[in-house]
Structure formats: structure tokens, C-alpha cells
N, C-alpha and C positions, 0 to 999 in steps of 0.2 A: 455417609452418602455415596453412592455409587456414582461416578463421574462417567460421562459418555466415552472418554478415552479409554477408560478401564474395560468397556463392553467391546468397543471396535477394535482397540489396539493391544489388548491383553487377554489373558484368560482369568477366570475366577480364581484358579489355583495359583497362579503366579502373582496375581495382584495381592493375595492373602500372604504369600511367602515373603514378599518384598514391601509390605505394608510397614508404616511406621510402628504400629502396635507389635508386629511381629519382630522388629529390630529391637525393641525394647525388651521383649521376653527372650530373644537371643542373648542380649546383654546380661540379663538375669541369669540366664542358664551359665554364661561364664563366670558370673560372680559366685554362683552356688558351687560350680565345679572347683573354682579356685580356692574357696574356703575349704572343700573336701580334700583338695590335693595338699594344702597346707597342713591339715589335720593329719593325713595320713604320713606326711613328712615329719610330724611331730612339732611342729612350729606353733600350732594353735590348739586349743582343746577340741575334741570332737564334738562335744555338746555345743560349743559357740558355732562351729561350721554347721551343724544341723539347724540351728536357730537362724542363721543367715540364709540357708537354703530354704527354710519353710516361708520366708518373707519374698523370695524370688518368684513372684507371681505378678503379672502385669495387671491383673485387676485390681492390685492394691495401689496403682500408680494413677496419677492424673495425667493423661497424655497431653493434654493442652498445656499443662505446666510444664512438662518435659520439653515440648516443641519451644515454648517460650524461652526456658532456660537455655536451650541449645543456641537460640539466636543471640542470647546474651553472652554466653561463655564460649561459643565457638565450638562445642562438642556436647553430644547428648549424654556422654558419659557423666559429666558433672551433675546435672539435676537427677540422673538416675542414681548415682552413688550417694548423693546427699539425701534422697529420700528413702533409700534403702537402710541407710544408717539411722535415720529417724525410726524406721519401723521396727528395728531388731531391740532387743533388751540390752540394758546398760553393760552387762557383762561382754557381749558380742560385738558392741559398736566399735571398739578398738581394732577389730579384726577384718572389718569390711574393706575388700579392695586392696589390703596391704601388699606392697610389693608391685602392683601393676600400674599401668598409667592408661589414659583415656583411650589411645590408639590399640592397645592390647584387647581391651574389651570391645571396641568396634570392629577391628579387623578380624578378631575371632568370630564375632557375631555374623559378618558377612560371610565368612567361610562356611558357617552352619546354614546360612540362607542359601548360599550358593550349591551347597550340597543337595538341599531339597529341590532347587530350582533345576539342577542338572537331572535329577531323577525324573522330575515332571516332564522335562523336555525328552527324555529317553523314552519315557512310557508312551508319549504321542508319536515318536519317530517309530518306535517299534509297531504301533498300529499302522501308521502310514506305510510301512515296509511291507506289511501283510497285504494290504490293498494293492500295492505295486507288484508283489508276487503274483497275487491272483491274476491281476491284468497281464502280466508277462506271460503266465502258462495259458491262460484262456486265449490270448490273441498271439500266440507265437506263429501261427500261419495266417495273420489277417495282415495281407499286403496293403501297404499304403506308401505314399510319395515320401522320401528322404529328401529333406530340403537343406541346402546350404546357401547362405547368404539371402535366405527366404526365397531362393529359386528352386525348382524342381531339379533334383539331382540324380539319384538313384532309387530304386525300389528298396524298401525296408519293410519290416512288420511293425505293427504296433507293439507287438509283445516285445521286441528289442528296444524300443522307446521306453516302455515301462520298465525293462530291465535296466537301462540306463539310470532311470530314476531310482530303482531299486538299489543299484549299486553305490550311488552317491549317498543315499539314505543310510545305507550300512556302515559306510565309512563315519558318517557322522555319529552314529550310535557308538561305534567303537571309540572314538575320540573323546567324546563327552564321558564315558564310562572310565575311561583312563585318567581324564582330568579329575573325576570325582574321587579317585582313589589317592590322589596326590594333594589333596586339600590340608593345610597344616595350620595347627594353632600358631597364634601370635602371642608371645609373652617375653618381653625384654625390659619392662620397667621404663623408667623416664628416659634413658638414652641408650638402651639396648644392652645394659651391663648386668641387670638384675642385682645391683649393688645392694638393695635394701634387704635381699634375703641372704646376703653374705655367701656361705659355701653351699647353701641348699638351693640355690637358683636352678640348676640343671635339673635336679631331682624333682622339684615342684613343676617344672615345665613338663616333664616326662609324665608325671602324674596327672597333671591338667588335661594333657593331649589324651590320655588314657580315658579320663572321665568323660570327655566329648567326642571320643571315637575319632580323633583326627590325627594326622601324622605328626611326629615331633620333627621340626626342623633342625637342622645343624646349628642355626644361631638366629637370634630375633631379625626380622625382615622388614622393620618399619619403613624404610626408604628404599628397599628393593622391591619393586612392584611387579616383577615377572609373573608371580603366580596369579596376580590379579588380571594383568594385561594378557596372559596366555588364555584365561577364560574368556575375556572379552573379545579376543581374536577368534576364538573357537565359535564364539556366538555369531560372529559376522560371517564365518564360513557356513555355519548351519543355516543361516538366514538366506544366504546366497544360494545354498544347495536347494532348498524348499522354494525360492523365489524363481529358480529356473523351472521347477515344475509348474509353479503357478503361471508363469510366462508362457509355457507350451500350452497349458489349457486355455488361456485366453485367446491365443493364436489359433488352435484348433476349433474353436467356438465361433471364429469369425464368420460372418454370413458367406463370405465368397468362399470359405474353406468347408465349414458345417461338419467337421469329422467326428467332433465330441461335444457333448455338453453335461454340465453338472445337473442331475435331476433335483427335484424339489427346491430349487432357488427361486425367490421372488423375482428380483432383479428387474422389476417394472420401472419403466421410465416415468418421470412426472409429466412429460409432454408427449411422448410417443407410444401408445398403447400396444403397438406390435413387438416392441422390444422386450428381450429376456437377457439381461445383462449378466455376465459372469461375476456375480458379486464376491464370492468367497475368494476366488483367485485375484480379483482386482484388489481387495483389501489385504489379501496376503502380500501382494507386490508393494503397497503403500507401506505396510508393517516391516518389509524388507528394508526399504529405504530409511525408515526411521531407526531400525535397529543398527544399521550400518553407520549412521550418524553418532548414535550414543556410543558404539564400540569405539569409534574414532576418538571421542572425547577422553575415554578411559585410556586408550593406547598413547594418546598424546600426553597424558599427564603421567607418563612412566618416568621421566627424568625429574626427580625430587631431591631436595637440598639436604646435604649432609646427613644427619641422623634421623630427622623429622621434617616433613614437608610442610611448607606455607601456601596452601592454595590447590596443589596438584591433587594431594590426598583427599581433600574435601570435595572437589569435583567429582570424584568416584561415587560419593554419597547418592548423588542423583543420576549420573550417568549409567552406572552399573545396573541398578535395578530397572531402568528404562530399557537397557540392552536385553535384560531378560525378558521383560514384559513384552516388548515388541517382537522378539524371536519367538516367543511362546505363541503370540497371535498368528505369526506367519505359519509356524508349524502345525498349530491346530487347524487353520483354515485349509491348508494344503491336505491335512489328514482328511478333513471332512470331503474335500473335492475328489480325492482319490477313491474314497470310499463310495462314493455315489456318481462315478463319471460313467455316463452312457456314451458308448462307441458305436458310430454309425459306419458299419463295414461297407455298405452299398456306396455311401458317399466317398468313402476311402477309395474303393474301386473306381468310382467314376472320375476322381481326380487324378488317378494314375494314367486313365485314358485321356486326359485332358490335352496333352500334347501329341496325341495321336502317334504313340510309339516312340517318340523322341527320347523318352527317359530310359529306353533300352539301348541307346546308341553306344555306350561303353561295352555292354553285352555283346553287341555285334562286333566291335573292334577286337575283343578277346576272341570270339568265334573265328574271325578272319586271320588273326595274327599268325597261327600256325601255318597257313597257306601262302600268305605274302609278307610277313614280317611286320613288327607293330607299327613302324611309320607308315608304310603303304596302305595297311588296313585302316588307319586312322584316317588317311587322306580319302580312301573309298567311302568312308562312313561320313566323313565332313561333307563331301559332295552329295551324298544322298540326303543328309539332313537339310542342306541348303535347298536341293529340289523339292523335298517334302514340304518346306515351309513356304517357298515360292509358288508351288502348284496346288497348295492347299490338300495335299494327299498324306496319307499314312506313311510312317517310315518303312513299315513292312512291305507295302505295296510297291514302293520306290525300291527298295533293296531287291524284291523278287524280279523286278524288270531290269536288274543290273547283271549282265552276263558274268562279271567277276564273281559276284556273289554266287549266281547258279553254279558256276564252276566249282565253287568251294564248298558250299552247303546244299543238302537236298532240301526239298520242300518240307519234309518233317523236321529236319534239324533247324531250318529257319524259324518254323513256328515255334520250336521250343525256346529258341533264343529270345522271343518276344514275350514269353511267359515270365511275369515278373517273379513268381515263385521259384523259378528255376536258377535265379541269380541273386541268391541270398547269402552266398559264401558261408562263413562260420557263425551265422546267426544263431542256430540252434546251441551250439557250444557256448556263445557267450551268454545266452539265456540261461542255460543250465548252470553256468558259472555263478552268475549274479544270484540265482536262486539258492544255490548250495551254500554261498558264503553268507547269505541272510539267515539262512536257517541254522547255520552254527552259531551266528551271534544272537539270534533270537532265543536260543535256549541258554544263553549265557557263557558260551564259549568263545568270547571275544579274544581276538589275536592281534 
């Protein structure tokens, strides 16, 4: 049965990847690969390995019984291995799970799930990046207010804002792809020595990794959780990156700002018929907060006792899937928001004019500095800003009345100073850089 949280705070793909059913299937994938690896190493007969692999199908297992067995034994590997042993023929029974321990099966299964999860996140991030790239290019000359500490600061363009989103998305794609290539098989036996396999342990580990297309670690890592915590930390960073975009969308959609909105959203209030709430961005922000909490749980479990953990490892079983689900929800909702973002260029221009030219104060200082020095130019403009505020006049008009300004700048020069598009610095270069970097990553040239 689909739960509300799966719809609101996950995606169907990520819910499936980290479902209990898929965990069991991935454990069976491990058992099948282990049997084949041992057969290739000459430890067990190949026909026994194939007999085991044929029964490694989750549809042959009672999931409710597996879950009950997990609660009773403290690990899902015990009921899974027990049932698999029952399913195979008598000749193969003795070869099921031989040389492995529960954590080998579970950790390797999680690695396989994480690989699928990272790929799903990258797919949505690439789509998000494409939307941000389109916004950056389309609005590279759409002037708007740049805000610092939520106050009007300097003019920017919406294209630059979208380019900043794009740059962050590109870094997340790069990082997740890098993590995906470093996922390693777990295979150490009871205490990380592979003693049950005698001299064949390393060879079997290498063959097992090859069967599952995972990296071969230098040694078993049962209580060394950096591979897991690194992924959890990366999920937190991804969630924060898309959360920043969601927060910007919410703020741009405020009634008093009104510079952008997401088309097609219901967002109807139960009490106020006039409202159209930014639903997607709001739920993305909520998903981010949940993802950060789940990632924190995983990271806080990194210190584990001796060769196998009592408690820390087990806490990952719930927290890591949650971190993936919540992050996926945030990414998907931001993907949809950026794809359907409507930009109100007229409102952006109107907001630029809201302070009657004060937003161009720094530009005026820069224009006057060659004539008076920076400190004196700042003092002149500061006086003009105060006068404009007190008199309720525009800064351009006040500056034009100041003889010091008239001595330094012609009327045309002064008019250009107050054109927001004339004070964008390296904006075009920054946009080009963000677009170029994403385009290289989009086609798989991650660096």
C-alpha cells in the first residue's frame, strides 16, 4: 500500500529502490553472485552455484516472514538465507552463503541500492540543470534586484540568479557520479578475515565484486563507515543545494515581490480563495529538512565498535533510505518548479525602481571616484541618498542638482550610471561559465 509520505516526501522510483522488497532482492543478488564467484574460484561446483542463483528471486520469498524474522534475529540476512537454503536442492544447500556473514549481504545490498539511487538523483539533477540553463540564457539581460540580507543591494539579472542555481546543480551531478564509481563490495566473513575461505578469500572477493560491478576494497570495511557516511553527507549537500533554489522560488513568489511563479500549481488555500501557494517549492523545503535529519543520523552512527557494530550499523537501515527518499523528493520538486517557472520581467523592473534610484548608489560612487577619490565620492553619494530619502525624490534628480556631480559627469553620463543594465560587471562571463561547465557535465565529461 502506498503511504502518503511516499507520495509527498519521496518519488516512486526512489521508494521502489529502497523498498523492503528491493532490499531482499539485492541480498539475493549478493547470494547469487557469491555462489558464482566461489564456483569460478573452484571452491564449489558450478551447477550448485547455478542452482542457488535460480532460487534468488524475491517472488519466492514471503516478505512478511522475512520482516518478522528480522525483528527476531536482528538481521534480515538470517531469514533470507534460511529460506534460500530451503528452496535449493539438497546438493546445493551446503554451499549457500558459505564464507559470508550477514553484514556482507546487507552492506553489499545497500551499495547496490545506493548505486541505483544515485543514478536516479543524477537523472533528475541533469533535467533540473537543463531548465536552469534555459532560464540563464533566456534571462541574461532581464534586470532585477539583487538582494543581500533580504534588502535591495545592486542590480543583477535573473539570468545570473539561474546561472548560480545551475552552477550548484552541476557540482552536485559531478559529486554524485564520482561517489557512484567508488561504491565497493562488502565481503569479510564473520570478523573481517575471510577465514572460512582460507587462502581463497581475496580471490573470491575480487570475483564477487566483478559479478556485481562494484569496486573491490583493499580490505573488508564492516565497522569503517566512511563509504556510507560520505554518501549521506553528499545527500545532505544535494538537498541543501536544491533547497536554496526552492527558497528563492518561494521568496520570488511572495505577494510583495511577485517576480516569479510556478505555472500549473494548484496551491489553493482551504480558507482563502484568492491564494495560490508555491506548493512544490514549499514541499521541497520540507523534504530538505527531513533529508538533513536523516543524513545526520547516518553520520552520527559513523563511530562503530571494534569489528562489528551494535546499534550504529542497524540505525543506517532506516536512516539511509530516508535520506535518499527525502532528497529525491526535494530534487524532483525543484526539477518541476524550474521547468515551469514563469518570470515576470515587468515586475522585476518595477521592483528595481522601488527605491527611486537608490539601488544605483554604488554605481554613482564608482563613477565619481576617479574625480574625487573613493572616500569623498562615497560621502557625496551618501549625502545624496539621505537627501533623496528625506525629500521623497529620486536619487538621479538629487544627484543632478549637486554641483559636484555636475562637474564630474555630463547629463548623458549620469543617465547611463542609473541604467541597471550598465552596471552588471562580469555577469555575462559568469553565465557563460556556468552554462559551459554544465554542458560538459551533461554529456558525461564530468571533471
